[in-house]
C-alpha positions as CSV (number, residue, x, y, z in Angstrom):
1,X,2.3,-11.7,-7.4
2,X,4.3,-12.3,-4.3
3,X,2.5,-13.1,-1.0
4,X,3.3,-9.8,0.5
5,X,1.8,-7.8,-2.4
6,X,-1.6,-6.2,-2.0
7,X,-3.5,-5.6,-5.3
8,X,-5.9,-2.8,-4.5
9,X,-6.5,-1.7,-8.1
10,X,-10.1,-0.8,-8.9
11,X,-11.1,-0.5,-5.3
12,X,-12.6,2.6,-3.7
13,X,-11.4,4.1,-0.5
14,X,-11.3,3.1,2.3
15,X,-10.9,-0.5,1.0
16,X,-7.2,-0.1,-0.2
17,X,-6.2,1.2,3.3
18,X,-8.1,-1.6,5.0
19,X,-6.4,-4.2,2.8
20,X,-3.0,-2.6,3.5
21,X,-3.7,-2.7,7.3
22,X,-4.7,-6.3,7.2
23,X,-1.6,-7.3,5.2
24,X,0.7,-5.4,7.6
25,X,-0.8,-7.4,10.5
26,X,0.5,-10.5,8.8
27,X,3.7,-9.1,7.1
28,X,4.9,-6.8,9.9
29,X,8.2,-6.1,8.0
30,X,6.3,-4.5,5.1
31,X,4.3,-5.0,2.0
32,X,4.0,-3.7,-1.6
33,X,0.7,-2.2,-2.5
34,X,-0.5,-1.7,-6.1
35,X,-3.2,0.9,-6.7
36,X,-4.5,2.8,-9.7
37,X,-5.5,6.1,-8.3
38,X,-4.0,9.1,-6.5
39,X,-6.5,9.1,-3.7
40,X,-5.7,5.6,-2.7
41,X,-2.0,6.4,-2.9
42,X,-2.2,9.4,-0.6
43,X,-4.5,7.6,1.9
44,X,-2.2,4.6,2.1
45,X,0.9,6.7,2.4
46,X,-0.7,8.6,5.3
47,X,-1.8,5.5,7.1
48,X,1.6,3.7,6.6
49,X,3.6,6.7,7.8
50,X,1.3,7.2,10.8
51,X,1.9,3.5,11.6
52,X,5.7,3.8,11.7
53,X,6.5,2.7,8.1
54,X,8.7,4.2,5.4
55,X,6.9,4.6,2.0
56,X,8.5,4.7,-1.4
57,X,6.4,5.2,-4.5
58,X,7.0,4.2,-8.0
59,X,4.9,4.1,-11.1
60,X,4.9,1.2,-13.6
61,X,2.7,0.7,-16.6
62,X,0.0,3.1,-15.3
63,X,0.0,1.4,-11.8
64,X,1.2,3.1,-8.6
65,X,3.3,0.8,-6.4
66,X,3.8,1.7,-2.8
67,X,6.7,0.0,-1.1
68,X,6.0,0.0,2.6
69,X,8.8,-1.1,5.0
70,X,9.3,-0.9,8.7
71,X,11.5,2.1,9.8
């Protein structure tokens, strides 16, 4: 995986959000986050939007990929 990709599959909230927050502190332009459940998807989307990022979501092979970019 690329350096600016967060693999949060199999992790319970709030850990995916915390991993995303930590990654965005390093990669301020944005990151891709891979999760495997709807709760993590919704919590990360909410966090990212409240932090001033745009979020696109796609599903691939059962994984949910959130593409988070600065507005």
